[in-house]
C-alpha positions in Angstrom: -34.1 -15.0 -22.5 -33.0 -12.3 -20.2 -33.1 -12.5 -16.5 -36.1 -10.5 -15.1 -34.0 -9.9 -11.9 -31.7 -7.7 -14.0 -34.5 -5.3 -15.0 -34.3 -1.8 -13.5 -36.1 -1.0 -10.3 -37.9 2.4 -10.3 -35.7 3.4 -13.3 -32.5 2.5 -11.4 -30.5 -0.1 -13.3 -28.1 -2.5 -11.6 -25.2 -0.5 -13.2 -26.6 2.7 -11.6 -26.9 0.9 -8.2 -23.4 -0.5 -8.4 -22.0 2.9 -9.4 -23.8 4.7 -6.5 -22.4 2.0 -4.1 -18.9 2.4 -5.6 -18.8 6.2 -5.7 -20.2 6.4 -2.2 -17.4 4.2 -1.0 -15.0 6.5 -2.8 -16.2 9.3 -0.6 -18.7 11.1 -2.9 -21.8 12.1 -1.0 -24.9 10.1 -1.9 -26.9 13.2 -2.4 -24.5 14.4 -5.2 -24.8 11.0 -6.9 -28.6 10.9 -6.7 -28.8 14.4 -8.0 -26.6 13.5 -11.0 -29.0 10.7 -11.8 -32.1 12.7 -11.1 -33.3 10.2 -8.4 -35.1 11.1 -5.1 -33.6 9.7 -1.9 -36.7 7.8 -0.9 -36.9 6.1 -4.4 -33.2 5.2 -4.2 -33.6 3.7 -0.7 -36.4 1.5 -1.8 -34.6 0.5 -5.0 -31.4 -0.3 -3.0 -33.4 -2.6 -0.6 -34.9 -4.3 -3.6 -31.6 -4.8 -5.4 -30.2 -6.4 -2.3 -33.2 -8.7 -2.1 -32.8 -9.6 -5.7 -29.2 -10.6 -5.1 -30.2 -12.7 -2.2 -33.0 -14.5 -4.1 -31.0 -15.1 -7.3 -29.9 -18.7 -7.1 -28.0 -18.4 -10.4 -25.7 -15.6 -8.9 -26.1 -13.7 -12.2 -27.3 -10.5 -10.4 -24.4 -10.6 -7.9 -21.9 -11.4 -10.6 -23.1 -8.5 -12.7 -23.1 -6.2 -9.7 -19.4 -7.1 -9.1 -18.6 -6.5 -12.8 -20.3 -3.1 -12.7 -18.8 -2.2 -9.3 -15.4 -2.9 -10.8 -16.1 -0.5 -13.7 -17.9 2.4 -12.1 -15.7 4.9 -13.8 -17.3 3.9 -17.1 -20.8 4.8 -15.9 -22.2 7.4 -18.3 -23.5 9.8 -15.6 -21.4 9.0 -12.6 -18.1 7.8 -14.1 -16.4 11.2 -14.1 -17.3 12.1 -10.5 -14.2 11.7 -8.3 -13.7 11.9 -4.6 -10.9 14.0 -3.2 -7.7 12.1 -4.0 -4.2 13.4 -3.4 -1.6 13.1 -6.1 0.1 10.4 -4.1 -3.2 8.6 -3.7 -3.8 8.8 -7.5 -0.3 7.5 -8.2 -0.8 4.6 -5.7 -4.2 3.8 -7.2 -2.6 3.6 -10.7 0.1 1.3 -9.3 -2.6 -0.8 -7.6 -4.2 -1.3 -11.0 -1.1 -2.4 -12.7 1.2 -4.0 -10.1 -0.2 -7.2 -8.8 2.4 -7.5 -6.0 1.5 -4.0 -4.7 -2.1 -5.0 -4.7 -1.4 -8.2 -2.8 0.8 -6.3 -0.3 -2.0 -3.8 0.4 -4.4 -6.6 0.8 -2.2 -8.3 3.3 -1.7 -5.0 5.1 -5.4 -4.3 5.3 -6.1 -7.8 6.7 -3.3 -7.4 9.3 -4.7 -4.0 10.3 -8.1 -5.5 10.9 -6.6 -8.3 13.0 -4.9 -5.7 15.2 -8.2 -3.8 15.8 -7.5 -1.1 13.2 -9.9 -0.1 10.4 -7.9 -1.7 7.5 -9.7 0.3 4.8 -9.0 3.6 6.7 -5.4 2.6 7.3 -5.0 2.1 3.5 -6.6 5.5 2.9 -4.4 7.2 5.6 -1.2 5.6 4.4 -1.6 5.3 0.7 -4.4 7.7 -0.2 -6.6 4.9 -1.7 -10.3 5.0 -0.6 -12.3 1.8 -0.1 -14.4 2.3 -3.2 -11.4 2.6 -5.5 -9.6 -0.3 -3.7 -12.6 -2.6 -4.1 -13.0 -1.6 -7.8 -9.4 -2.7 -8.4 -10.0 -5.8 -6.3 -12.8 -6.8 -8.7 -10.5 -6.3 -11.6 -7.8 -8.5 -10.1 -10.4 -11.1 -9.1 -11.5 -11.4 -12.7 -7.8 -11.8 -13.8 -7.3 -14.5 -11.1 -10.2 -16.5 -12.6 -8.1 -16.9 -15.8 -4.8 -17.9 -14.0 -3.5 -21.4 -13.3 -3.2 -22.6 -9.7 0.6 -22.1 -9.5 0.3 -18.5 -10.5 -2.5 -17.8 -8.0 -0.5 -19.6 -5.3 2.5 -17.3 -5.9 0.4 -14.2 -5.3 -1.4 -15.7 -2.3 1.9 -16.7 -0.7 3.2 -13.1 -1.3 0.0 -11.7 0.3 0.4 -13.9 3.3 4.1 -13.0 3.7 3.2 -9.3 3.6 0.3 -9.8 6.0 2.8 -11.4 8.5 5.2 -8.5 8.0 2.5 -5.9 8.6 1.1 -7.9 11.6 4.6 -7.7 13.1 4.7 -3.9 12.5 1.2 -3.4 14.1 2.1 -5.6 17.0 5.3 -3.5 17.5 3.4 -0.3 17.2 1.0 -1.5 19.9 3.8 -2.6 22.2 3.8 -6.3 21.3 1.2 -9.1 21.3 -0.6 -10.0 24.5 1.2 -13.3 25.0 4.7 -12.1 24.0 6.0 -12.1 27.6 4.9 -15.7 28.3 7.7 -18.3 28.2 7.2 -22.0 28.0 
């Protein structure tokens, strides 16, 4: 028996909704995405609100899980998959590296978190310094999260330790860039 919460809303499937979310986060204007799907903005706004409500009411987490799977594979969407935001050659190369190099992914995760801790927009910092937009980063994050689910604890711990190490290194860099931490001049 299929889950009725997975049925399309106003003709907008969960895959359509996830693809719109992912492509919007990748910098593609919502109007362009809705046009490609032949959807009016008011219809999409209502469907979006209802998809969010379904995810909240689904005690099995099936809708949220499927959304994450679809979000991680938006480039396979039949109508929106080929739409790309403006990405530099360096950004494209970094994105490919992010998809295949787990250590690079963990480093940028640590850098992003450290940026947030220092009052910077971590997603914007990644885009400015590596050319990877939030939508693409999150899609890759979903892929790595799926891979992590199939790894043993020791393997996962190695990657988490590496991420924490990189987060500390970037935190030191951001602190230095900002003239140090507030309490750096206090001696005990």
